[in-house]
C-alpha positions in Angstrom: 46.8 115.1 -122.3 46.2 118.8 -122.5 46.8 120.7 -119.3 46.2 124.3 -118.5 47.7 126.4 -115.7 46.4 129.8 -114.8 48.3 132.3 -112.8 48.4 136.0 -112.0 45.2 136.6 -110.0 45.5 139.0 -107.1 43.7 141.6 -105.0 43.8 145.0 -106.7 42.1 148.4 -106.4 39.6 149.7 -108.9 41.4 151.2 -111.9 44.4 149.0 -111.6 45.7 146.4 -114.0 46.5 142.7 -113.9 47.8 140.2 -116.4 46.6 136.6 -116.1 48.5 133.8 -117.8 47.4 130.4 -119.1 50.2 128.0 -119.8 49.2 125.2 -122.2 50.9 121.9 -122.3 50.3 118.8 -124.3 49.4 120.5 -127.5 50.5 123.5 -129.5 48.6 126.7 -128.8 47.6 127.0 -132.4 46.0 123.6 -132.3 43.3 124.6 -129.8 40.5 127.1 -129.5 41.3 129.2 -126.4 39.0 131.2 -124.3 38.8 132.9 -120.9 35.8 132.6 -118.6 35.0 134.0 -115.2 32.7 133.0 -112.4 31.7 135.5 -109.7 30.3 134.2 -106.3 26.7 133.1 -106.8 26.8 133.5 -110.5 27.1 131.3 -113.5 30.4 131.0 -115.3 30.5 133.5 -118.2 32.6 133.8 -121.3 34.9 136.8 -121.3 37.2 136.5 -124.3 38.1 134.0 -127.0 40.8 133.4 -129.6 40.2 131.5 -132.7 42.9 130.1 -135.0 43.5 129.9 -138.8 43.1 132.8 -139.1 43.6 134.2 -135.6 40.5 136.2 -134.5 39.9 137.5 -131.0 36.6 138.6 -129.5 35.4 140.0 -126.1 32.2 140.2 -124.3 30.8 143.7 -124.2 31.5 144.3 -120.5 35.2 144.0 -121.0 35.7 145.5 -124.5 38.3 148.2 -124.5 39.7 147.1 -121.1 40.8 143.5 -121.6 43.1 142.2 -124.2 44.1 138.6 -125.1 47.8 138.2 -125.9 49.1 135.0 -127.5 52.7 133.9 -127.2 52.9 130.8 -129.3 56.7 130.6 -128.6 56.0 129.7 -125.0 52.6 128.2 -125.6 50.9 130.7 -123.3 47.8 132.8 -123.5 47.5 136.0 -121.5 44.6 138.1 -120.5 45.7 141.7 -119.9 43.1 143.4 -117.8 43.1 147.2 -117.4 40.8 149.7 -115.7 39.6 146.9 -113.4 36.2 147.4 -111.7 34.7 145.7 -108.6 32.3 143.8 -110.9 35.3 142.1 -112.5 35.8 140.2 -109.2 35.7 136.5 -110.0 37.6 133.3 -110.5 39.1 133.4 -114.0 39.5 130.2 -115.9 41.1 129.4 -119.2 39.5 126.8 -121.5 41.0 124.9 -124.4 38.9 123.1 -127.0 40.3 120.6 -129.5 37.6 119.2 -131.7 35.1 117.8 -129.2 37.6 117.7 -126.3 37.4 120.4 -123.7 40.0 121.2 -121.0 39.8 123.6 -118.1 42.4 125.1 -115.9 42.1 125.3 -112.1 41.2 129.0 -112.1 42.8 132.1 -110.5 41.1 134.5 -108.2 40.8 138.2 -109.1 39.5 140.5 -106.5 38.9 144.2 -107.2 38.2 146.2 -104.1 39.2 149.4 -102.4 
C-alpha cells in the first residue's frame, strides 16, 4: 500500500518561504507520478505542480511559476515543494498525490497560511 505523509506547513508572512515535504512509502518515488495540489477555503482543489518520470519533467501552474520549485530526493523517497515569495493567496491546505497506473493515493494535507 502506498502511503504519503506531508509536513512543513506553517503560518508565515508575505514574502517568506516554506518547504513542504511529502514522504512516500510503499513504492519507489520513481515508480509513481507525483503532484502537489492545494485547496483554499471555499474553493476547489487545484493542481499546483507535478513531476513526471522517465524522463523526469516538472511543471507548474502559472500562478506559482518562478516562486515554487519541486525537489525530488529519490534516496529518501521524498518529494519537496519549495515555496518562495509567498503571497496571501497561497493560503491553502497543500496535498501531495501519487498515481501508479490507475491507482491514486493522497496524503492528509498540511496547512499553509500566509498572513501579516
